[in-house]
PDB file with SEQRES, HELIX, SHEET and CRYST1 records, atoms N, CA, C and O in Angstrom:
SEQRES   1 A   88  MET ALA ALA ARG SER GLY THR ARG GLU ASP PRO VAL THR          
SEQRES   2 A   88  SER GLU TRP LEU LYS GLU LEU GLY ARG ASN VAL ARG ARG          
SEQRES   3 A   88  VAL ARG THR TYR ARG GLU MET THR GLN ALA LYS LEU ALA          
SEQRES   4 A   88  GLU LYS ALA ASP LEU ALA LEU ARG THR LEU GLN LYS LEU          
SEQRES   5 A   88  GLU ALA GLY GLU PHE ILE PRO LEU ALA SER THR LEU ALA          
SEQRES   6 A   88  ARG LEU ARG ASP ALA LEU GLY CYS SER ALA ASP ASP ILE          
SEQRES   7 A   88  LEU PRO ARG MET PRO TRP PRO THR ALA LYS                      
HELIX    1 AA1 PRO A   11  TYR A   30  1                                  20    
HELIX    2 AA2 GLN A   35  LYS A   41  1                                   7    
HELIX    3 AA3 LEU A   46  GLU A   53  1                                   8    
HELIX    4 AA4 ALA A   61  LEU A   71  1                                  11    
HELIX    5 AA5 ALA A   75  ILE A   78  1                                   4    
CRYST1    1.000    1.000    1.000  90.00  90.00  90.00 P 1           1          
ATOM      1  N   MET A   1     269.264  20.535  25.721  1.00  0.00           N  
ATOM      2  CA  MET A   1     269.606  19.485  26.587  1.00  0.00           C  
ATOM      3  C   MET A   1     268.871  19.525  27.828  1.00  0.00           C  
ATOM      4  O   MET A   1     268.425  20.602  28.223  1.00  0.00           O  
ATOM      5  N   ALA A   2     268.691  18.401  28.519  1.00  0.00           N  
ATOM      6  CA  ALA A   2     267.853  18.321  29.715  1.00  0.00           C  
ATOM      7  C   ALA A   2     268.547  18.920  30.886  1.00  0.00           C  
ATOM      8  O   ALA A   2     269.774  19.007  30.930  1.00  0.00           O  
ATOM      9  N   ALA A   3     267.756  19.336  31.840  1.00  0.00           N  
ATOM     10  CA  ALA A   3     268.281  19.937  33.024  1.00  0.00           C  
ATOM     11  C   ALA A   3     268.670  18.740  33.967  1.00  0.00           C  
ATOM     12  O   ALA A   3     268.198  17.608  33.863  1.00  0.00           O  
ATOM     13  N   ARG A   4     269.564  19.128  34.869  1.00  0.00           N  
ATOM     14  CA  ARG A   4     270.137  18.078  35.748  1.00  0.00           C  
ATOM     15  C   ARG A   4     269.429  18.026  37.036  1.00  0.00           C  
ATOM     16  O   ARG A   4     269.960  17.444  37.981  1.00  0.00           O  
ATOM     17  N   SER A   5     268.276  18.584  37.157  1.00  0.00           N  
ATOM     18  CA  SER A   5     267.605  18.678  38.467  1.00  0.00           C  
ATOM     19  C   SER A   5     267.228  17.300  38.962  1.00  0.00           C  
ATOM     20  O   SER A   5     266.931  16.394  38.183  1.00  0.00           O  
ATOM     21  N   GLY A   6     267.247  17.160  40.313  1.00  0.00           N  
ATOM     22  CA  GLY A   6     266.871  15.976  40.945  1.00  0.00           C  
ATOM     23  C   GLY A   6     267.919  14.897  41.129  1.00  0.00           C  
ATOM     24  O   GLY A   6     267.632  13.892  41.780  1.00  0.00           O  
ATOM     25  N   THR A   7     269.054  15.043  40.620  1.00  0.00           N  
ATOM     26  CA  THR A   7     270.054  14.021  40.707  1.00  0.00           C  
ATOM     27  C   THR A   7     270.657  13.860  42.085  1.00  0.00           C  
ATOM     28  O   THR A   7     271.076  12.746  42.400  1.00  0.00           O  
ATOM     29  N   ARG A   8     270.737  14.855  42.923  1.00  0.00           N  
ATOM     30  CA  ARG A   8     271.258  14.764  44.181  1.00  0.00           C  
ATOM     31  C   ARG A   8     270.144  14.602  45.261  1.00  0.00           C  
ATOM     32  O   ARG A   8     270.331  13.934  46.277  1.00  0.00           O  
ATOM     33  N   GLU A   9     269.127  15.162  45.024  1.00  0.00           N  
ATOM     34  CA  GLU A   9     267.960  15.059  46.083  1.00  0.00           C  
ATOM     35  C   GLU A   9     267.241  13.768  46.073  1.00  0.00           C  
ATOM     36  O   GLU A   9     266.735  13.319  47.102  1.00  0.00           O  
ATOM     37  N   ASP A  10     267.182  13.154  44.924  1.00  0.00           N  
ATOM     38  CA  ASP A  10     266.442  11.849  44.706  1.00  0.00           C  
ATOM     39  C   ASP A  10     267.409  10.690  44.497  1.00  0.00           C  
ATOM     40  O   ASP A  10     268.016  10.551  43.435  1.00  0.00           O  
ATOM     41  N   PRO A  11     267.543   9.851  45.542  1.00  0.00           N  
ATOM     42  CA  PRO A  11     268.463   8.663  45.377  1.00  0.00           C  
ATOM     43  C   PRO A  11     267.995   7.745  44.377  1.00  0.00           C  
ATOM     44  O   PRO A  11     268.865   7.096  43.797  1.00  0.00           O  
ATOM     45  N   VAL A  12     266.681   7.543  44.030  1.00  0.00           N  
ATOM     46  CA  VAL A  12     266.206   6.671  43.047  1.00  0.00           C  
ATOM     47  C   VAL A  12     266.727   7.131  41.731  1.00  0.00           C  
ATOM     48  O   VAL A  12     267.325   6.373  40.968  1.00  0.00           O  
ATOM     49  N   THR A  13     266.469   8.506  41.451  1.00  0.00           N  
ATOM     50  CA  THR A  13     266.869   9.046  40.157  1.00  0.00           C  
ATOM     51  C   THR A  13     268.354   8.979  39.984  1.00  0.00           C  
ATOM     52  O   THR A  13     268.821   8.731  38.872  1.00  0.00           O  
ATOM     53  N   SER A  14     269.127   9.187  41.031  1.00  0.00           N  
ATOM     54  CA  SER A  14     270.535   9.153  40.956  1.00  0.00           C  
ATOM     55  C   SER A  14     271.114   7.721  40.596  1.00  0.00           C  
ATOM     56  O   SER A  14     272.040   7.530  39.808  1.00  0.00           O  
ATOM     57  N   GLU A  15     270.449   6.782  41.268  1.00  0.00           N  
ATOM     58  CA  GLU A  15     270.844   5.355  40.992  1.00  0.00           C  
ATOM     59  C   GLU A  15     270.421   4.945  39.653  1.00  0.00           C  
ATOM     60  O   GLU A  15     271.162   4.186  39.028  1.00  0.00           O  
ATOM     61  N   TRP A  16     269.267   5.369  39.103  1.00  0.00           N  
ATOM     62  CA  TRP A  16     268.798   5.118  37.730  1.00  0.00           C  
ATOM     63  C   TRP A  16     269.799   5.690  36.747  1.00  0.00           C  
ATOM     64  O   TRP A  16     270.189   5.020  35.790  1.00  0.00           O  
ATOM     65  N   LEU A  17     270.232   6.972  36.987  1.00  0.00           N  
ATOM     66  CA  LEU A  17     271.175   7.620  36.070  1.00  0.00           C  
ATOM     67  C   LEU A  17     272.466   6.851  35.991  1.00  0.00           C  
ATOM     68  O   LEU A  17     272.995   6.622  34.904  1.00  0.00           O  
ATOM     69  N   LYS A  18     272.989   6.442  37.160  1.00  0.00           N  
ATOM     70  CA  LYS A  18     274.253   5.655  37.232  1.00  0.00           C  
ATOM     71  C   LYS A  18     274.150   4.320  36.487  1.00  0.00           C  
ATOM     72  O   LYS A  18     275.072   3.917  35.779  1.00  0.00           O  
ATOM     73  N   GLU A  19     272.977   3.626  36.665  1.00  0.00           N  
ATOM     74  CA  GLU A  19     272.755   2.437  35.994  1.00  0.00           C  
ATOM     75  C   GLU A  19     272.656   2.603  34.501  1.00  0.00           C  
ATOM     76  O   GLU A  19     273.190   1.784  33.754  1.00  0.00           O  
ATOM     77  N   LEU A  20     272.001   3.618  34.056  1.00  0.00           N  
ATOM     78  CA  LEU A  20     271.857   4.027  32.678  1.00  0.00           C  
ATOM     79  C   LEU A  20     273.340   4.190  32.055  1.00  0.00           C  
ATOM     80  O   LEU A  20     273.676   3.633  31.009  1.00  0.00           O  
ATOM     81  N   GLY A  21     274.137   4.972  32.779  1.00  0.00           N  
ATOM     82  CA  GLY A  21     275.609   5.176  32.292  1.00  0.00           C  
ATOM     83  C   GLY A  21     276.287   3.890  32.240  1.00  0.00           C  
ATOM     84  O   GLY A  21     276.999   3.645  31.266  1.00  0.00           O  
ATOM     85  N   ARG A  22     276.136   2.977  33.244  1.00  0.00           N  
ATOM     86  CA  ARG A  22     276.960   1.757  33.120  1.00  0.00           C  
ATOM     87  C   ARG A  22     276.426   0.841  31.908  1.00  0.00           C  
ATOM     88  O   ARG A  22     277.197   0.129  31.266  1.00  0.00           O  
ATOM     89  N   ASN A  23     275.108   0.913  31.657  1.00  0.00           N  
ATOM     90  CA  ASN A  23     274.568   0.112  30.590  1.00  0.00           C  
ATOM     91  C   ASN A  23     275.109   0.755  29.247  1.00  0.00           C  
ATOM     92  O   ASN A  23     275.580  -0.003  28.399  1.00  0.00           O  
ATOM     93  N   VAL A  24     275.066   1.993  29.038  1.00  0.00           N  
ATOM     94  CA  VAL A  24     275.551   2.535  27.800  1.00  0.00           C  
ATOM     95  C   VAL A  24     277.031   2.151  27.629  1.00  0.00           C  
ATOM     96  O   VAL A  24     277.446   1.706  26.559  1.00  0.00           O  
ATOM     97  N   ARG A  25     277.845   2.336  28.737  1.00  0.00           N  
ATOM     98  CA  ARG A  25     279.229   1.977  28.612  1.00  0.00           C  
ATOM     99  C   ARG A  25     279.484   0.493  28.290  1.00  0.00           C  
ATOM    100  O   ARG A  25     280.366   0.156  27.501  1.00  0.00           O  
ATOM    101  N   ARG A  26     278.689  -0.378  28.921  1.00  0.00           N  
ATOM    102  CA  ARG A  26     278.775  -1.800  28.647  1.00  0.00           C  
ATOM    103  C   ARG A  26     278.568  -2.159  27.186  1.00  0.00           C  
ATOM    104  O   ARG A  26     279.351  -2.903  26.594  1.00  0.00           O  
ATOM    105  N   VAL A  27     277.446  -1.590  26.588  1.00  0.00           N  
ATOM    106  CA  VAL A  27     277.122  -1.854  25.238  1.00  0.00           C  
ATOM    107  C   VAL A  27     278.130  -1.241  24.334  1.00  0.00           C  
ATOM    108  O   VAL A  27     278.531  -1.884  23.364  1.00  0.00           O  
ATOM    109  N   ARG A  28     278.582  -0.012  24.591  1.00  0.00           N  
ATOM    110  CA  ARG A  28     279.591   0.669  23.811  1.00  0.00           C  
ATOM    111  C   ARG A  28     280.867  -0.077  23.746  1.00  0.00           C  
ATOM    112  O   ARG A  28     281.439  -0.208  22.663  1.00  0.00           O  
ATOM    113  N   THR A  29     281.373  -0.598  24.897  1.00  0.00           N  
ATOM    114  CA  THR A  29     282.635  -1.327  24.888  1.00  0.00           C  
ATOM    115  C   THR A  29     282.433  -2.695  24.237  1.00  0.00           C  
ATOM    116  O   THR A  29     283.334  -3.192  23.562  1.00  0.00           O  
ATOM    117  N   TYR A  30     281.304  -3.287  24.425  1.00  0.00           N  
ATOM    118  CA  TYR A  30     281.020  -4.563  23.748  1.00  0.00           C  
ATOM    119  C   TYR A  30     281.090  -4.381  22.193  1.00  0.00           C  
ATOM    120  O   TYR A  30     281.541  -5.261  21.459  1.00  0.00           O  
ATOM    121  N   ARG A  31     280.628  -3.215  21.754  1.00  0.00           N  
ATOM    122  CA  ARG A  31     280.618  -2.892  20.278  1.00  0.00           C  
ATOM    123  C   ARG A  31     281.997  -2.315  19.857  1.00  0.00           C  
ATOM    124  O   ARG A  31     282.222  -1.894  18.723  1.00  0.00           O  
ATOM    125  N   GLU A  32     282.907  -2.333  20.876  1.00  0.00           N  
ATOM    126  CA  GLU A  32     284.309  -1.761  20.576  1.00  0.00           C  
ATOM    127  C   GLU A  32     284.365  -0.411  19.936  1.00  0.00           C  
ATOM    128  O   GLU A  32     285.070  -0.141  18.963  1.00  0.00           O  
ATOM    129  N   MET A  33     283.484   0.502  20.624  1.00  0.00           N  
ATOM    130  CA  MET A  33     283.448   1.880  20.253  1.00  0.00           C  
ATOM    131  C   MET A  33     284.039   2.720  21.322  1.00  0.00           C  
ATOM    132  O   MET A  33     283.908   2.458  22.517  1.00  0.00           O  
ATOM    133  N   THR A  34     284.702   3.751  20.854  1.00  0.00           N  
ATOM    134  CA  THR A  34     285.249   4.739  21.813  1.00  0.00           C  
ATOM    135  C   THR A  34     284.134   5.730  22.159  1.00  0.00           C  
ATOM    136  O   THR A  34     283.109   5.733  21.477  1.00  0.00           O  
ATOM    137  N   GLN A  35     284.281   6.535  23.143  1.00  0.00           N  
ATOM    138  CA  GLN A  35     283.288   7.428  23.494  1.00  0.00           C  
ATOM    139  C   GLN A  35     283.222   8.514  22.367  1.00  0.00           C  
ATOM    140  O   GLN A  35     282.142   9.006  22.039  1.00  0.00           O  
ATOM    141  N   ALA A  36     284.281   8.836  21.847  1.00  0.00           N  
ATOM    142  CA  ALA A  36     284.250   9.827  20.776  1.00  0.00           C  
ATOM    143  C   ALA A  36     283.530   9.319  19.457  1.00  0.00           C  
ATOM    144  O   ALA A  36     282.838  10.082  18.785  1.00  0.00           O  
ATOM    145  N   LYS A  37     283.722   8.047  19.138  1.00  0.00           N  
ATOM    146  CA  LYS A  37     282.963   7.414  18.012  1.00  0.00           C  
ATOM    147  C   LYS A  37     281.585   7.383  18.270  1.00  0.00           C  
ATOM    148  O   LYS A  37     280.810   7.718  17.374  1.00  0.00           O  
ATOM    149  N   LEU A  38     281.132   6.997  19.472  1.00  0.00           N  
ATOM    150  CA  LEU A  38     279.737   6.883  19.767  1.00  0.00           C  
ATOM    151  C   LEU A  38     279.124   8.258  19.798  1.00  0.00           C  
ATOM    152  O   LEU A  38     278.032   8.402  19.247  1.00  0.00           O  
ATOM    153  N   ALA A  39     279.705   9.280  20.379  1.00  0.00           N  
ATOM    154  CA  ALA A  39     279.212  10.633  20.380  1.00  0.00           C  
ATOM    155  C   ALA A  39     279.003  11.155  18.955  1.00  0.00           C  
ATOM    156  O   ALA A  39     277.985  11.781  18.659  1.00  0.00           O  
ATOM    157  N   GLU A  40     279.991  10.888  18.063  1.00  0.00           N  
ATOM    158  CA  GLU A  40     279.871  11.370  16.684  1.00  0.00           C  
ATOM    159  C   GLU A  40     278.695  10.640  16.007  1.00  0.00           C  
ATOM    160  O   GLU A  40     277.894  11.255  15.303  1.00  0.00           O  
ATOM    161  N   LYS A  41     278.610   9.329  16.234  1.00  0.00           N  
ATOM    162  CA  LYS A  41     277.552   8.538  15.602  1.00  0.00           C  
ATOM    163  C   LYS A  41     276.162   8.904  16.087  1.00  0.00           C  
ATOM    164  O   LYS A  41     275.214   8.817  15.307  1.00  0.00           O  
ATOM    165  N   ALA A  42     275.991   9.319  17.370  1.00  0.00           N  
ATOM    166  CA  ALA A  42     274.741   9.622  17.923  1.00  0.00           C  
ATOM    167  C   ALA A  42     274.479  11.137  17.818  1.00  0.00           C  
ATOM    168  O   ALA A  42     273.444  11.608  18.288  1.00  0.00           O  
ATOM    169  N   ASP A  43     275.418  11.919  17.198  1.00  0.00           N  
ATOM    170  CA  ASP A  43     275.278  13.357  17.081  1.00  0.00           C  
ATOM    171  C   ASP A  43     275.155  14.049  18.448  1.00  0.00           C  
ATOM    172  O   ASP A  43     274.301  14.911  18.657  1.00  0.00           O  
ATOM    173  N   LEU A  44     276.084  13.619  19.415  1.00  0.00           N  
ATOM    174  CA  LEU A  44     276.087  14.213  20.727  1.00  0.00           C  
ATOM    175  C   LEU A  44     277.407  14.800  20.963  1.00  0.00           C  
ATOM    176  O   LEU A  44     278.386  14.349  20.368  1.00  0.00           O  
ATOM    177  N   ALA A  45     277.509  15.816  21.825  1.00  0.00           N  
ATOM    178  CA  ALA A  45     278.829  16.323  22.280  1.00  0.00           C  
ATOM    179  C   ALA A  45     279.480  15.250  23.091  1.00  0.00           C  
ATOM    180  O   ALA A  45     278.818  14.524  23.833  1.00  0.00           O  
ATOM    181  N   LEU A  46     280.775  15.146  22.954  1.00  0.00           N  
ATOM    182  CA  LEU A  46     281.502  14.166  23.735  1.00  0.00           C  
ATOM    183  C   LEU A  46     281.386  14.386  25.229  1.00  0.00           C  
ATOM    184  O   LEU A  46     281.388  13.405  25.973  1.00  0.00           O  
ATOM    185  N   ARG A  47     281.295  15.518  25.676  1.00  0.00           N  
ATOM    186  CA  ARG A  47     281.168  15.816  27.100  1.00  0.00           C  
ATOM    187  C   ARG A  47     279.738  15.360  27.584  1.00  0.00           C  
ATOM    188  O   ARG A  47     279.552  14.949  28.729  1.00  0.00           O  
ATOM    189  N   THR A  48     278.838  15.449  26.731  1.00  0.00           N  
ATOM    190  CA  THR A  48     277.424  15.023  27.088  1.00  0.00           C  
ATOM    191  C   THR A  48     277.459  13.481  27.325  1.00  0.00           C  
ATOM    192  O   THR A  48     276.897  12.963  28.290  1.00  0.00           O  
ATOM    193  N   LEU A  49     278.133  12.802  26.413  1.00  0.00           N  
ATOM    194  CA  LEU A  49     278.182  11.306  26.608  1.00  0.00           C  
ATOM    195  C   LEU A  49     279.008  11.004  27.853  1.00  0.00           C  
ATOM    196  O   LEU A  49     278.580  10.182  28.664  1.00  0.00           O  
ATOM    197  N   GLN A  50     280.167  11.625  28.046  1.00  0.00           N  
ATOM    198  CA  GLN A  50     280.871  11.400  29.196  1.00  0.00           C  
ATOM    199  C   GLN A  50     280.086  11.593  30.514  1.00  0.00           C  
ATOM    200  O   GLN A  50     280.182  10.790  31.443  1.00  0.00           O  
ATOM    201  N   LYS A  51     279.321  12.675  30.552  1.00  0.00           N  
ATOM    202  CA  LYS A  51     278.443  12.961  31.735  1.00  0.00           C  
ATOM    203  C   LYS A  51     277.375  11.895  31.836  1.00  0.00           C  
ATOM    204  O   LYS A  51     277.067  11.479  32.953  1.00  0.00           O  
ATOM    205  N   LEU A  52     276.803  11.437  30.777  1.00  0.00           N  
ATOM    206  CA  LEU A  52     275.775  10.424  30.772  1.00  0.00           C  
ATOM    207  C   LEU A  52     276.328   9.116  31.357  1.00  0.00           C  
ATOM    208  O   LEU A  52     275.735   8.466  32.218  1.00  0.00           O  
ATOM    209  N   GLU A  53     277.527   8.778  30.815  1.00  0.00           N  
ATOM    210  CA  GLU A  53     278.170   7.478  31.344  1.00  0.00           C  
ATOM    211  C   GLU A  53     278.548   7.578  32.805  1.00  0.00           C  
ATOM    212  O   GLU A  53     278.705   6.564  33.484  1.00  0.00           O  
ATOM    213  N   ALA A  54     278.694   8.796  33.288  1.00  0.00           N  
ATOM    214  CA  ALA A  54     279.064   8.973  34.680  1.00  0.00           C  
ATOM    215  C   ALA A  54     277.886   9.114  35.594  1.00  0.00           C  
ATOM    216  O   ALA A  54     278.028   9.210  36.813  1.00  0.00           O  
ATOM    217  N   GLY A  55     276.666   9.126  34.968  1.00  0.00           N  
ATOM    218  CA  GLY A  55     275.443   9.271  35.745  1.00  0.00           C  
ATOM    219  C   GLY A  55     275.179  10.701  36.178  1.00  0.00           C  
ATOM    220  O   GLY A  55     274.522  10.921  37.195  1.00  0.00           O  
ATOM    221  N   GLU A  56     275.665  11.658  35.447  1.00  0.00           N  
ATOM    222  CA  GLU A  56     275.608  13.043  35.793  1.00  0.00           C  
ATOM    223  C   GLU A  56     274.736  13.819  34.881  1.00  0.00           C  
ATOM    224  O   GLU A  56     274.761  15.050  34.915  1.00  0.00           O  
ATOM    225  N   PHE A  57     273.976  13.176  34.078  1.00  0.00           N  
ATOM    226  CA  PHE A  57     273.199  13.876  32.978  1.00  0.00           C  
ATOM    227  C   PHE A  57     271.846  13.190  32.813  1.00  0.00           C  
ATOM    228  O   PHE A  57     271.748  11.976  32.632  1.00  0.00           O  
ATOM    229  N   ILE A  58     270.826  14.009  32.883  1.00  0.00           N  
ATOM    230  CA  ILE A  58     269.469  13.418  32.595  1.00  0.00           C  
ATOM    231  C   ILE A  58     269.117  13.600  31.142  1.00  0.00           C  
ATOM    232  O   ILE A  58     268.787  14.709  30.721  1.00  0.00           O  
ATOM    233  N   PRO A  59     269.181  12.540  30.367  1.00  0.00           N  
ATOM    234  CA  PRO A  59     268.983  12.702  28.930  1.00  0.00           C  
ATOM    235  C   PRO A  59     267.484  12.721  28.477  1.00  0.00           C  
ATOM    236  O   PRO A  59     266.591  12.123  29.077  1.00  0.00           O  
ATOM    237  N   LEU A  60     267.328  13.408  27.452  1.00  0.00           N  
ATOM    238  CA  LEU A  60     265.962  13.506  26.837  1.00  0.00           C  
ATOM    239  C   LEU A  60     265.696  12.121  26.152  1.00  0.00           C  
ATOM    240  O   LEU A  60     266.604  11.333  25.884  1.00  0.00           O  
ATOM    241  N   ALA A  61     264.458  11.911  25.911  1.00  0.00           N  
ATOM    242  CA  ALA A  61     263.979  10.583  25.194  1.00  0.00           C  
ATOM    243  C   ALA A  61     264.676  10.607  23.811  1.00  0.00           C  
ATOM    244  O   ALA A  61     265.119   9.553  23.355  1.00  0.00           O  
ATOM    245  N   SER A  62     264.789  11.749  23.137  1.00  0.00           N  
ATOM    246  CA  SER A  62     265.399  11.742  21.838  1.00  0.00           C  
ATOM    247  C   SER A  62     266.886  11.385  21.948  1.00  0.00           C  
ATOM    248  O   SER A  62     267.413  10.741  21.041  1.00  0.00           O  
ATOM    249  N   THR A  63     267.576  11.774  23.012  1.00  0.00           N  
ATOM    250  CA  THR A  63     268.952  11.447  23.217  1.00  0.00           C  
ATOM    251  C   THR A  63     269.162   9.914  23.354  1.00  0.00           C  
ATOM    252  O   THR A  63     270.056   9.306  22.767  1.00  0.00           O  
ATOM    253  N   LEU A  64     268.260   9.356  24.178  1.00  0.00           N  
ATOM    254  CA  LEU A  64     268.286   7.899  24.381  1.00  0.00           C  
ATOM    255  C   LEU A  64     268.047   7.136  23.076  1.00  0.00           C  
ATOM    256  O   LEU A  64     268.660   6.097  22.827  1.00  0.00           O  
ATOM    257  N   ALA A  65     267.150   7.669  22.255  1.00  0.00           N  
ATOM    258  CA  ALA A  65     266.795   6.995  20.957  1.00  0.00           C  
ATOM    259  C   ALA A  65     268.065   7.086  20.029  1.00  0.00           C  
ATOM    260  O   ALA A  65     268.444   6.087  19.418  1.00  0.00           O  
ATOM    261  N   ARG A  66     268.703   8.266  19.931  1.00  0.00           N  
ATOM    262  CA  ARG A  66     269.876   8.343  19.166  1.00  0.00           C  
ATOM    263  C   ARG A  66     271.018   7.411  19.706  1.00  0.00           C  
ATOM    264  O   ARG A  66     271.745   6.825  18.903  1.00  0.00           O  
ATOM    265  N   LEU A  67     271.172   7.276  20.991  1.00  0.00           N  
ATOM    266  CA  LEU A  67     272.160   6.361  21.491  1.00  0.00           C  
ATOM    267  C   LEU A  67     271.790   4.976  21.131  1.00  0.00           C  
ATOM    268  O   LEU A  67     272.645   4.215  20.678  1.00  0.00           O  
ATOM    269  N   ARG A  68     270.511   4.588  21.314  1.00  0.00           N  
ATOM    270  CA  ARG A  68     270.084   3.213  20.978  1.00  0.00           C  
ATOM    271  C   ARG A  68     270.414   2.932  19.527  1.00  0.00           C  
ATOM    272  O   ARG A  68     270.996   1.886  19.239  1.00  0.00           O  
ATOM    273  N   ASP A  69     270.053   3.865  18.546  1.00  0.00           N  
ATOM    274  CA  ASP A  69     270.299   3.642  17.172  1.00  0.00           C  
ATOM    275  C   ASP A  69     271.778   3.577  16.901  1.00  0.00           C  
ATOM    276  O   ASP A  69     272.206   2.744  16.102  1.00  0.00           O  
ATOM    277  N   ALA A  70     272.618   4.453  17.555  1.00  0.00           N  
ATOM    278  CA  ALA A  70     273.984   4.472  17.243  1.00  0.00           C  
ATOM    279  C   ALA A  70     274.735   3.173  17.735  1.00  0.00           C  
ATOM    280  O   ALA A  70     275.714   2.718  17.144  1.00  0.00           O  
ATOM    281  N   LEU A  71     274.218   2.656  18.797  1.00  0.00           N  
ATOM    282  CA  LEU A  71     274.693   1.430  19.396  1.00  0.00           C  
ATOM    283  C   LEU A  71     274.266   0.198  18.738  1.00  0.00           C  
ATOM    284  O   LEU A  71     274.853  -0.871  18.903  1.00  0.00           O  
ATOM    285  N   GLY A  72     273.170   0.361  17.939  1.00  0.00           N  
ATOM    286  CA  GLY A  72     272.511  -0.856  17.296  1.00  0.00           C  
ATOM    287  C   GLY A  72     271.994  -1.811  18.325  1.00  0.00           C  
ATOM    288  O   GLY A  72     272.217  -3.017  18.217  1.00  0.00           O  
ATOM    289  N   CYS A  73     271.306  -1.306  19.324  1.00  0.00           N  
ATOM    290  CA  CYS A  73     270.705  -2.172  20.358  1.00  0.00           C  
ATOM    291  C   CYS A  73     269.265  -1.748  20.602  1.00  0.00           C  
ATOM    292  O   CYS A  73     268.755  -0.800  20.005  1.00  0.00           O  
ATOM    293  N   SER A  74     268.640  -2.481  21.493  1.00  0.00           N  
ATOM    294  CA  SER A  74     267.252  -2.110  21.820  1.00  0.00           C  
ATOM    295  C   SER A  74     267.248  -1.246  23.055  1.00  0.00           C  
ATOM    296  O   SER A  74     268.248  -1.211  23.772  1.00  0.00           O  
ATOM    297  N   ALA A  75     266.188  -0.562  23.329  1.00  0.00           N  
ATOM    298  CA  ALA A  75     266.105   0.322  24.526  1.00  0.00           C  
ATOM    299  C   ALA A  75     266.256  -0.556  25.812  1.00  0.00           C  
ATOM    300  O   ALA A  75     266.762  -0.074  26.826  1.00  0.00           O  
ATOM    301  N   ASP A  76     265.821  -1.822  25.764  1.00  0.00           N  
ATOM    302  CA  ASP A  76     265.907  -2.670  26.860  1.00  0.00           C  
ATOM    303  C   ASP A  76     267.453  -2.909  27.287  1.00  0.00           C  
ATOM    304  O   ASP A  76     267.770  -3.225  28.434  1.00  0.00           O  
ATOM    305  N   ASP A  77     268.300  -2.738  26.317  1.00  0.00           N  
ATOM    306  CA  ASP A  77     269.712  -3.042  26.533  1.00  0.00           C  
ATOM    307  C   ASP A  77     270.425  -1.879  27.332  1.00  0.00           C  
ATOM    308  O   ASP A  77     271.465  -2.063  27.964  1.00  0.00           O  
ATOM    309  N   ILE A  78     269.769  -0.662  27.245  1.00  0.00           N  
ATOM    310  CA  ILE A  78     270.419   0.458  27.925  1.00  0.00           C  
ATOM    311  C   ILE A  78     269.590   0.910  29.039  1.00  0.00           C  
ATOM    312  O   ILE A  78     270.186   1.382  30.006  1.00  0.00           O  
ATOM    313  N   LEU A  79     268.282   0.844  29.068  1.00  0.00           N  
ATOM    314  CA  LEU A  79     267.458   1.400  30.109  1.00  0.00           C  
ATOM    315  C   LEU A  79     267.480   0.531  31.294  1.00  0.00           C  
ATOM    316  O   LEU A  79     267.293  -0.680  31.171  1.00  0.00           O  
ATOM    317  N   PRO A  80     267.710   1.105  32.490  1.00  0.00           N  
ATOM    318  CA  PRO A  80     267.832   0.363  33.776  1.00  0.00           C  
ATOM    319  C   PRO A  80     266.506  -0.252  34.148  1.00  0.00           C  
ATOM    320  O   PRO A  80     265.453   0.337  33.906  1.00  0.00           O  
ATOM    321  N   ARG A  81     266.550  -1.445  34.740  1.00  0.00           N  
ATOM    322  CA  ARG A  81     265.382  -2.020  35.315  1.00  0.00           C  
ATOM    323  C   ARG A  81     265.418  -1.743  36.822  1.00  0.00           C  
ATOM    324  O   ARG A  81     266.103  -2.418  37.591  1.00  0.00           O  
ATOM    325  N   MET A  82     264.687  -0.770  37.188  1.00  0.00           N  
ATOM    326  CA  MET A  82     264.649  -0.380  38.644  1.00  0.00           C  
ATOM    327  C   MET A  82     263.242  -0.829  39.279  1.00  0.00           C  
ATOM    328  O   MET A  82     262.181  -0.699  38.669  1.00  0.00           O  
ATOM    329  N   PRO A  83     263.338  -1.309  40.425  1.00  0.00           N  
ATOM    330  CA  PRO A  83     262.073  -1.652  41.038  1.00  0.00           C  
ATOM    331  C   PRO A  83     261.194  -0.488  41.400  1.00  0.00           C  
ATOM    332  O   PRO A  83     261.697   0.607  41.652  1.00  0.00           O  
ATOM    333  N   TRP A  84     259.919  -0.687  41.434  1.00  0.00           N  
ATOM    334  CA  TRP A  84     258.984   0.317  41.875  1.00  0.00           C  
ATOM    335  C   TRP A  84     259.135   0.480  43.388  1.00  0.00           C  
ATOM    336  O   TRP A  84     259.262  -0.503  44.118  1.00  0.00           O  
ATOM    337  N   PRO A  85     259.121   1.742  43.853  1.00  0.00           N  
ATOM    338  CA  PRO A  85     259.130   1.946  45.298  1.00  0.00           C  
ATOM    339  C   PRO A  85     257.930   1.351  45.969  1.00  0.00           C  
ATOM    340  O   PRO A  85     256.845   1.394  45.389  1.00  0.00           O  
ATOM    341  N   THR A  86     258.049   0.800  47.150  1.00  0.00           N  
ATOM    342  CA  THR A  86     256.926   0.333  47.856  1.00  0.00           C  
ATOM    343  C   THR A  86     256.318   1.307  48.798  1.00  0.00           C  
ATOM    344  O   THR A  86     257.017   2.136  49.381  1.00  0.00           O  
ATOM    345  N   ALA A  87     254.981   1.223  48.968  1.00  0.00           N  
ATOM    346  CA  ALA A  87     254.274   2.169  49.798  1.00  0.00           C  
ATOM    347  C   ALA A  87     254.625   1.798  51.322  1.00  0.00           C  
ATOM    348  O   ALA A  87     254.844   0.640  51.679  1.00  0.00           O  
ATOM    349  N   LYS A  88     254.650   2.818  52.107  1.00  0.00           N  
ATOM    350  CA  LYS A  88     254.908   2.620  53.570  1.00  0.00           C  
ATOM    351  C   LYS A  88     253.662   2.634  54.400  1.00  0.00           C  
ATOM    352  O   LYS A  88     253.731   2.482  55.619  1.00  0.00           O  
TER     353      LYS A  88                                                      
END                                                                             
């Protein structure tokens, strides 16, 4: 599992993680799946999914792929669209 580094120090990363969690929850509820069912289908620990939906977990690419497959959606449906930071 991925480390949780950077979530508090970096507001962009923190917001990205929160948006990712909201997107996963939105698609999961649209598909009428419980957290337990999605965790089982994606071969994740329930607590991992709970932390991800809360924006408290930095997932590996393989975790995102398993979630995408289990939800039957595209990566665009769950990955946040965050603007690039502008140079000062």
